[in-house]
TILUMVO-507116 format. One record per residue (C-alpha): residue number from 0; residue in one letter; x, y, z. Coordinates in Angstrom, 3 decimals. Each point is the difference from the previous one (the first is absolute). Layout:
% residues N
> NUM|A|X|Y|Z .
...
END
This chain:
% residues 89
> 0|M|0.000|0.081|-0.014 .
> 1|L|1.297|3.358|-0.870 .
> 2|P|0.580|2.355|2.859 .
> 3|F|-2.208|2.693|-1.649 .
> 4|R|-1.936|1.000|-3.168 .
> 5|S|-0.956|3.450|-1.161 .
> 6|E|-2.521|1.383|-2.473 .
> 7|I|-0.936|3.371|-1.473 .
> 8|R|-3.713|0.973|0.815 .
> 9|N|-1.097|2.692|-2.522 .
> 10|S|-2.534|1.845|1.985 .
> 11|P|-1.509|3.147|-1.708 .
> 12|S|0.477|1.991|3.112 .
> 13|Q|3.623|-1.050|0.818 .
> 14|P|2.043|-2.875|-1.446 .
> 15|S|1.755|-2.013|2.543 .
> 16|I|2.180|-3.113|0.565 .
> 17|K|-1.222|-2.832|2.141 .
> 18|I|2.410|-2.275|1.671 .
> 19|Y|-0.943|-3.279|1.457 .
> 20|L|2.485|-1.738|2.498 .
> 21|S|0.115|-3.712|0.486 .
> 22|D|0.908|0.739|3.693 .
> 23|E|-2.297|2.735|1.141 .
> 24|S|1.956|0.460|3.178 .
> 25|L|2.400|1.968|-2.118 .
> 26|D|-2.569|2.566|-1.112 .
> 27|G|1.462|2.765|2.525 .
> 28|K|3.568|-0.714|-0.941 .
> 29|I|-0.719|0.131|-3.674 .
> 30|K|-1.826|3.212|0.494 .
> 31|S|2.942|1.563|1.778 .
> 32|H|2.321|-1.418|-2.856 .
> 33|L|-2.152|1.789|-2.711 .
> 34|E|-0.127|3.312|1.693 .
> 35|H|3.474|0.912|-1.294 .
> 36|F|-1.425|0.521|-3.597 .
> 37|K|-0.556|3.788|-0.476 .
> 38|E|-2.669|-0.816|-2.696 .
> 39|I|-2.396|-1.448|2.314 .
> 40|E|-2.729|2.244|1.627 .
> 41|L|-1.617|-2.616|2.253 .
> 42|I|0.256|-3.552|1.085 .
> 43|E|-2.929|-1.881|1.586 .
> 44|I|-0.413|-3.395|1.442 .
> 45|S|-3.573|-1.307|-0.286 .
> 46|D|-2.091|-3.129|0.315 .
> 47|C|-0.907|-1.779|-3.204 .
> 48|V|-3.500|-1.087|-0.791 .
> 49|E|0.761|-1.370|-3.408 .
> 50|Q|-0.135|-3.880|-0.638 .
> 51|N|3.293|-1.809|-0.474 .
> 52|R|2.117|2.892|1.415 .
> 53|A|1.949|0.263|3.029 .
> 54|N|-1.794|1.275|3.309 .
> 55|E|1.883|3.398|-0.221 .
> 56|S|1.598|2.016|-2.726 .
> 57|I|2.227|3.011|-0.109 .
> 58|T|-1.158|2.727|-2.348 .
> 59|V|2.417|2.612|-1.317 .
> 60|F|-1.213|3.232|-1.353 .
> 61|L|2.393|2.021|-2.062 .
> 62|K|0.370|3.820|-0.307 .
> 63|D|-1.444|1.664|-3.187 .
> 64|G|2.073|-0.466|-3.077 .
> 65|V|1.801|-3.171|1.035 .
> 66|D|0.313|-2.723|-2.676 .
> 67|I|-2.000|-2.926|1.654 .
> 68|A|1.597|-2.708|-2.029 .
> 69|K|3.596|1.297|0.803 .
> 70|M|-0.851|0.252|3.557 .
> 71|K|-1.405|-3.487|0.246 .
> 72|Q|3.254|-1.346|-1.528 .
> 73|S|2.074|2.033|2.497 .
> 74|I|-2.205|-1.198|3.005 .
> 75|D|0.200|-3.606|-1.286 .
> 76|S|3.837|0.182|-0.202 .
> 77|S|0.384|1.326|3.390 .
> 78|L|-2.316|-2.517|1.523 .
> 79|W|2.000|-2.824|-1.857 .
> 80|W|3.117|1.493|1.547 .
> 81|Y|-1.658|0.333|3.413 .
> 82|F|-0.963|-3.682|0.147 .
> 83|E|3.239|-1.298|-1.518 .
> 84|E|1.807|2.008|2.847 .
> 85|D|-2.399|-1.386|2.515 .
> 86|M|0.542|-3.481|-1.001 .
> 87|V|3.746|0.376|0.312 .
> 88|D|-0.169|1.180|3.590 .
END
């Protein structure tokens, strides 16, 4: 099982990136890890009600004018680095 997966949500009001962790106990740590991105306006941890999803998700809202596809790639790369480092420790 992968440690996380992410997807772009194209909401008309504000596009966002949803992150689902396989270990939800890490939600707070991952939120803190993502706060170093200056392109991020807000990060929320919320319960999921969708079927076939994790119980919680992290939603990343970006500042105006930020390319969401590039930002998703940056976040994914950063999370892969985070989990690789965590597994080494």
